[in-house]
C-alpha positions in Angstrom: 221.0 24.1 148.1 221.6 26.7 145.3 219.6 26.2 142.1 222.1 26.5 139.3 221.3 26.8 135.5 224.1 26.4 132.8 223.8 28.3 129.6 226.1 27.1 126.7 226.0 29.5 123.9 228.6 31.4 121.8 226.4 34.5 122.1 226.5 36.1 125.6 223.1 37.8 125.0 221.3 34.5 125.5 222.8 34.0 128.8 221.8 37.4 129.9 218.2 37.0 128.7 217.9 33.7 130.7 219.3 35.4 133.7 216.6 38.2 133.5 213.8 35.7 133.2 214.6 33.6 136.2 214.3 34.6 139.9 217.3 36.4 141.3 218.0 33.3 143.7 218.9 31.2 140.6 222.5 31.1 139.8 222.9 31.3 136.0 226.4 30.4 134.7 227.4 31.3 131.2 229.9 28.8 129.6 231.3 28.5 126.0 234.0 25.8 125.9 234.1 22.0 126.6 236.3 22.3 129.7 234.1 24.9 131.4 231.1 22.6 130.7 232.7 19.6 132.4 233.8 21.6 135.4 230.3 23.3 135.8 228.4 19.9 135.5 230.7 18.3 138.0 230.2 21.2 140.5 226.5 20.5 140.3 223.7 21.9 138.2 219.9 21.7 137.9 219.5 22.6 134.3 221.7 22.9 131.0 220.5 25.0 128.1 222.5 24.5 125.0 222.6 26.0 121.5 222.1 23.7 118.5 225.8 24.0 117.6 228.7 25.7 119.5 232.3 26.3 118.5 233.6 23.0 119.5 230.6 20.7 118.6 227.0 20.2 117.9 224.2 19.5 120.5 224.8 15.8 120.4 228.4 16.3 121.6 227.2 18.7 124.3 224.6 16.0 125.5 227.3 13.3 125.5 229.6 15.4 127.7 226.9 16.5 130.2 225.5 13.1 130.8 228.8 11.5 131.0 229.4 13.8 134.1 225.9 13.8 135.4 223.6 11.2 133.9 220.5 12.8 135.5 221.0 16.4 134.4 218.2 17.7 132.2 219.6 19.1 128.9 217.3 21.5 127.0 218.0 22.3 123.3 217.7 26.1 122.9 217.9 27.2 119.2 216.9 30.1 116.9 215.0 27.9 114.5 211.8 25.8 114.9 212.6 22.2 113.5 210.2 19.5 114.6 212.4 16.7 113.3 215.4 18.1 115.2 213.2 18.3 118.4 212.2 14.7 117.9 215.8 13.6 117.5 217.0 15.5 120.5 214.2 14.1 122.8 215.0 10.5 121.5 218.7 11.1 122.2 217.9 12.0 125.9 217.2 15.8 125.9 214.8 16.9 128.4 213.0 19.5 126.2 213.3 21.7 123.1 212.7 25.5 123.2 213.0 28.2 120.6 215.0 31.5 121.2 212.5 33.5 119.2 209.8 32.9 121.8 208.5 36.1 123.5 209.6 36.6 127.2 206.1 36.0 128.6 206.1 32.5 126.9 209.8 31.5 127.5 209.7 32.6 131.2 207.0 30.0 132.3 208.7 27.2 130.2 212.0 27.7 132.0 210.4 27.8 135.3 208.4 24.6 134.8 211.6 22.9 133.8 213.3 24.1 137.1 210.2 23.1 139.2 210.1 19.6 137.6 213.8 19.1 138.3 213.5 20.4 141.9 210.8 17.8 142.6 212.8 15.1 141.0 215.8 16.1 143.3 213.4 15.7 146.4 212.2 12.4 145.3 215.8 11.2 144.6 216.8 12.0 148.0 214.1 10.1 149.7 215.4 6.7 151.1 213.5 3.6 150.1 210.2 3.3 152.0 210.4 6.5 154.0 207.8 9.2 154.2 209.2 12.5 153.1 208.0 15.8 154.5 209.5 17.5 151.5 206.9 15.8 149.3 204.5 18.2 150.7 201.5 19.7 148.8 201.4 19.9 145.0 198.9 21.3 142.5 198.1 18.6 140.1 195.3 18.6 137.4 192.9 15.6 137.7 191.7 13.9 134.5 189.1 16.5 133.9 191.5 19.4 134.1 189.6 21.1 137.0 191.6 22.8 139.8 192.8 20.2 142.2 195.2 20.2 145.3 196.8 16.9 146.3 198.9 16.0 149.2 201.6 13.3 149.0 202.0 11.4 152.3 204.4 8.6 151.4 207.0 8.1 148.7 208.7 4.8 148.1 211.7 4.3 145.8 212.6 1.4 143.6 216.2 1.6 142.6 218.6 -0.2 140.4 222.0 -1.4 141.6 223.7 1.8 140.5 221.3 3.7 142.8 219.6 5.4 140.0 215.9 5.6 140.6 213.8 3.2 138.3 210.3 4.4 139.5 208.6 6.0 142.4 205.6 4.7 144.3 203.4 7.4 146.3 200.2 7.5 148.2 198.4 10.8 147.3 195.3 12.3 148.9 193.0 14.9 147.3 192.7 17.7 149.7 191.0 20.1 147.3 187.9 20.4 149.4 189.8 21.0 152.6 191.8 23.8 150.9 188.7 25.3 149.5 187.1 25.3 153.1 190.3 26.7 154.6 190.2 29.5 151.9 186.6 30.2 152.6 187.2 30.5 156.4 190.0 33.0 155.7 187.8 35.1 153.4 184.9 35.1 156.0 187.4 36.1 158.8 188.6 39.0 156.6 185.0 40.1 156.0 184.2 40.0 159.7 187.3 42.1 160.4 185.5 44.9 158.3 182.4 44.9 160.6 181.7 48.1 162.5 180.7 45.9 165.5 182.9 43.6 167.6 182.6 39.9 166.7 183.6 37.3 169.2 183.4 33.5 168.6 183.1 31.2 171.6 183.3 27.4 172.0 181.0 25.4 174.3 183.3 26.2 177.2 183.2 29.8 176.5 186.8 30.0 175.2 187.6 32.5 172.5 187.9 31.1 169.1 187.5 34.3 167.1 188.3 38.0 167.8 187.8 40.6 165.1 189.5 43.9 164.8 186.7 45.9 166.3 186.8 43.6 169.4 190.5 44.4 169.6 189.6 48.2 169.7 186.7 47.8 172.2 188.5 45.7 174.8 192.1 46.5 174.2 193.2 42.9 173.7 195.0 41.7 170.5 193.5 38.7 168.9 196.6 36.7 169.7 196.2 37.5 173.4 192.5 36.8 173.4 192.3 33.5 171.5 192.0 30.4 173.7 191.2 32.2 176.8 187.9 32.0 178.7 185.7 35.1 178.1 184.7 35.0 181.8 188.3 35.6 182.9 189.0 38.0 180.1 186.3 40.7 180.2 183.5 39.8 182.6 183.7 41.5 186.0 183.1 39.2 189.1 179.9 40.9 190.0 178.4 40.2 186.5 178.9 36.5 186.6 175.5 35.6 188.3 173.9 37.7 185.6 175.8 35.8 182.8 174.7 32.5 184.2 171.1 33.6 183.8 171.9 34.5 180.1 173.5 31.1 179.6 170.3 29.5 181.0 168.3 31.5 178.6 170.4 30.5 175.6 169.7 26.8 176.5 166.0 27.5 175.2 166.5 30.5 172.9 168.7 31.1 170.0 169.5 34.8 170.7 169.5 37.1 173.7 170.4 40.7 174.0 171.4 42.8 177.0 173.7 45.6 178.1 176.9 44.7 180.0 179.5 46.7 181.8 182.8 44.9 180.7 186.5 45.1 181.7 189.1 46.2 179.2 192.7 45.2 179.2 193.8 48.3 181.1 191.3 47.7 183.8 188.8 50.3 182.8 185.1 49.7 182.2 183.2 50.0 178.9 179.4 49.8 178.7 178.5 47.5 175.8 175.3 46.4 174.0 175.6 42.7 173.5 173.7 40.2 171.3 174.7 36.5 171.8 173.6 33.9 169.2 173.8 30.2 170.1 175.6 28.0 167.5 174.0 24.4 167.5 174.9 21.1 165.8 172.5 19.0 163.7 171.2 17.4 166.8 170.4 20.8 168.4 173.1 20.7 171.0 174.8 23.9 171.7 178.5 23.8 170.5 179.3 27.4 170.8 178.0 31.1 170.4 178.8 34.2 168.6 178.8 37.7 170.4 178.2 40.9 168.6 179.1 43.9 170.8 178.7 47.6 170.3 179.9 50.7 172.4 176.6 52.0 174.1 178.0 55.6 174.1 178.7 55.3 170.4 175.2 53.9 169.8 173.6 56.7 171.8 175.7 59.3 169.9 174.6 57.9 166.6 170.9 57.9 167.8 171.3 61.6 168.7 172.8 62.4 165.5 170.0 60.5 163.6 167.4 62.3 165.6 168.8 65.7 164.9 169.2 64.8 161.2 165.5 63.8 161.1 164.6 66.9 162.9 166.6 69.1 160.3 165.1 67.3 157.5 161.5 67.9 158.8 162.2 71.5 159.3 163.6 71.8 155.8 160.5 70.0 154.3 158.2 72.3 156.3 160.1 75.3 155.1 159.8 74.1 151.5 156.0 73.6 151.8 155.6 77.0 153.4 157.5 78.8 150.6 155.6 76.8 147.9 152.3 77.6 149.6 153.2 81.4 149.7 154.4 81.4 146.2 151.1 79.9 145.0 149.1 82.4 147.0 151.1 85.2 145.3 150.2 83.7 141.9 146.5 83.3 143.0 146.5 87.1 144.1 147.9 88.1 140.8 145.2 86.1 139.0 142.5 88.0 141.1 143.9 91.3 139.9 143.8 90.0 136.3 140.2 88.6 136.8 138.9 92.0 138.0 140.4 93.8 135.0 139.0 91.2 132.5 136.2 92.6 130.5 134.8 89.5 128.9 132.8 87.2 131.3 134.2 84.1 129.6 137.8 85.3 130.2 137.0 86.1 133.8 135.5 82.7 134.3 138.6 81.1 132.8 140.9 83.0 135.2 138.7 82.1 138.1 139.0 78.4 137.2 142.8 78.7 137.1 142.8 80.5 140.4 140.7 77.7 142.0 143.1 75.1 140.9 146.1 76.9 142.2 144.4 77.4 145.6 143.6 73.7 145.7 147.4 72.8 145.2 148.3 75.5 147.8 146.0 74.0 150.3 148.0 70.6 150.0 151.2 72.4 150.9 149.6 74.2 153.7 148.3 71.0 155.2 151.8 69.5 154.8 153.5 72.5 156.5 151.1 72.3 159.5 151.4 68.6 160.0 154.1 67.0 158.0 153.7 63.3 157.5 156.4 62.3 155.1 154.5 62.9 151.8 151.0 61.8 152.8 147.8 63.8 153.6 144.8 63.2 155.7 142.3 63.3 152.8 139.3 64.5 154.8 141.2 67.5 156.4 142.6 68.3 152.9 139.1 68.3 151.2 137.9 70.5 154.0 140.7 72.9 153.5 140.1 73.0 149.7 136.3 73.6 150.1 136.8 76.3 152.8 139.4 78.3 150.7 137.7 78.0 147.4 134.1 78.6 148.3 134.1 80.3 151.8 130.9 82.3 151.2 129.2 81.0 148.0 125.9 82.9 148.0 123.9 80.6 145.8 125.5 77.3 146.8 126.5 75.2 149.8 129.6 73.0 149.2 130.2 70.6 152.0 132.5 67.5 152.6 130.5 64.5 153.6 131.9 61.0 154.7 135.4 60.5 153.7 137.3 57.3 154.5 139.8 57.7 157.4 142.9 57.3 155.2 146.2 59.1 154.6 146.8 59.4 150.9 149.9 60.1 148.7 150.3 63.8 147.9 150.1 63.3 144.1 146.9 61.3 144.5 145.4 63.8 146.9 146.0 66.8 144.7 144.7 64.9 141.6 141.4 64.1 143.6 141.2 67.7 144.7 141.6 69.1 141.1 138.8 66.6 140.0 136.5 67.9 142.7 137.2 71.5 141.7 136.5 70.8 138.1 133.1 69.1 138.9 132.1 71.7 141.4 132.8 74.6 139.0 131.1 72.9 136.1 128.1 72.1 138.2 127.8 75.7 139.4 128.2 77.1 136.0 125.5 74.9 134.5 123.0 75.1 137.5 119.9 77.3 137.5 120.9 80.6 139.0 117.4 81.1 140.5 117.9 78.0 142.6 120.2 77.3 145.5 122.6 74.3 145.0 123.9 71.9 147.6 126.9 70.0 146.6 128.5 67.3 148.7 131.9 65.6 148.3 132.6 62.2 149.7 135.1 59.3 149.5 133.6 55.9 150.0 135.5 52.6 150.6 137.3 50.5 150.7 135.1 48.1 148.8 135.7 44.7 147.2 133.2 42.4 145.5 135.4 39.2 146.2 138.2 38.4 148.6 140.7 38.2 145.8 139.7 41.6 144.2 141.8 44.7 145.1 139.9 47.0 147.4 138.7 50.2 145.6 137.5 53.6 146.7 134.9 55.9 145.0 135.0 59.7 144.9 131.5 60.9 145.0 130.0 64.3 144.1 126.4 64.9 144.8 124.3 67.9 143.7 120.8 68.9 144.9 119.9 70.0 141.4 119.7 66.4 140.3 122.5 67.0 137.8 126.3 66.8 138.1 128.2 68.2 135.1 130.2 65.5 133.2 134.1 65.7 133.4 136.1 68.2 131.4 139.0 67.3 129.2 141.5 68.2 132.1 139.5 66.2 134.6 139.5 63.1 132.3 143.4 63.4 132.1 143.5 63.5 135.9 141.1 60.5 136.3 143.3 58.5 133.9 146.5 59.5 136.0 144.9 58.0 139.1 143.9 54.9 137.1 140.3 55.7 137.7 137.0 54.7 135.9 134.3 57.5 135.8 130.6 56.8 135.6 129.6 57.6 131.9 127.8 60.8 131.2 125.5 62.6 133.8 123.7 60.6 136.4 119.9 61.3 136.7 120.1 61.1 140.4 122.5 64.0 140.6 125.5 61.9 141.5 128.8 61.3 139.8 131.1 58.5 141.0 134.8 57.8 140.0 136.1 54.4 140.8 139.8 54.0 141.6 142.2 51.5 143.2 145.2 53.3 144.8 148.6 51.6 144.7 149.9 50.4 148.1 152.4 53.2 148.2 149.7 55.8 147.7 147.2 54.7 150.3 148.1 54.4 154.0 145.4 53.5 156.4 
């Protein structure tokens, strides 16, 4: 049935505006005189919009003419002025509503559509015979008392009519199906998400019939979802020779929640595809298996991705090694330049200062050399690193022996390792500088730990520097800054027993056993 709206107005612009605000399927008829109104109403209409006054009468005359021909036709007063008293009079006289012409389109359009929807629903109910259930009653969005979103379903409509067949009132049974609609929407949303997975996802019931088949499964097997749903997975993709193995998997799922295996499955065109499968059992609250979910991947694609990942890791390691090698070489060049400057320095104090800078640069270069020879993703074997530092800084010290004693077998973050090495360099240089030049000095560097006084205390380590002179020089200003950076606590002053300890607790990311 065509939805028809009548517009009674002397100005044709009003009719064209209404036509533009309503769907194209709505037949908007422009009328101006009394006879045209009578003819249009008798032909059938869903809604009449009328101006407050027309050439042949006012709104009351229009309302009388319209209801005389069609008593149930909704008449809406559409005027250019807002007059509440006029609106009340019109509604009391039988008008369905009152609208102002000067409303913007975004406000007038929904008002017109609501009026049409209400009349459409009223027409459906009027057509329902007494006591019959109407499929046309259908679903309707209706706000509950708290104005929250609600969807209701009308399952039965009963009419009570007067003798003239006009409906007196409606009686209906309505069910709230909001939760059902929400669950349906959630399932639709989840299915859309599963379609985006890079793996095939297949849902099976307790009889191994397909209940879900995502887009990736379509690509792997060549079956469209419509062709796979409802069919047994055994008949669909499992070769006859694999059935005994599948029985074993089914028995395993009786006691386990998840099993994985490789399977040579059939495609829709009869070809084979090697897949990696993971099957997860779906159980009810009583623990009974009611279905399963299969996640499948193409083994050839997995192996190709693994090869690409292995190659990418190898390329990354090679790049890191090259970076460490170049940094080490650059630092060695700087160290050589400092050696030249040290030989040209006339003042002993200046030469000593250049030597100290050179020693620190060599300590940093040693870290990059260790990383270049055996890259371990940003960590250093602390003992090996300390041995490298001592060997490169003091390879043939005439009046001293510098040795690495016990070092805890740990791998340490590069930043922490370099800080510890620079502290050692500072202490050794200071001890040698202040030692009696007539006596030989033996210096030992050690790292003790982990130690904890209680079970709840964080284990700590101690960097220990011992000197045979019975005296280890106190930390310099630079060394104090480095100790603060590693969150360390040095022993105060100079120890009488020729030993200086620095207590520190590495962060978990810095210390790797």
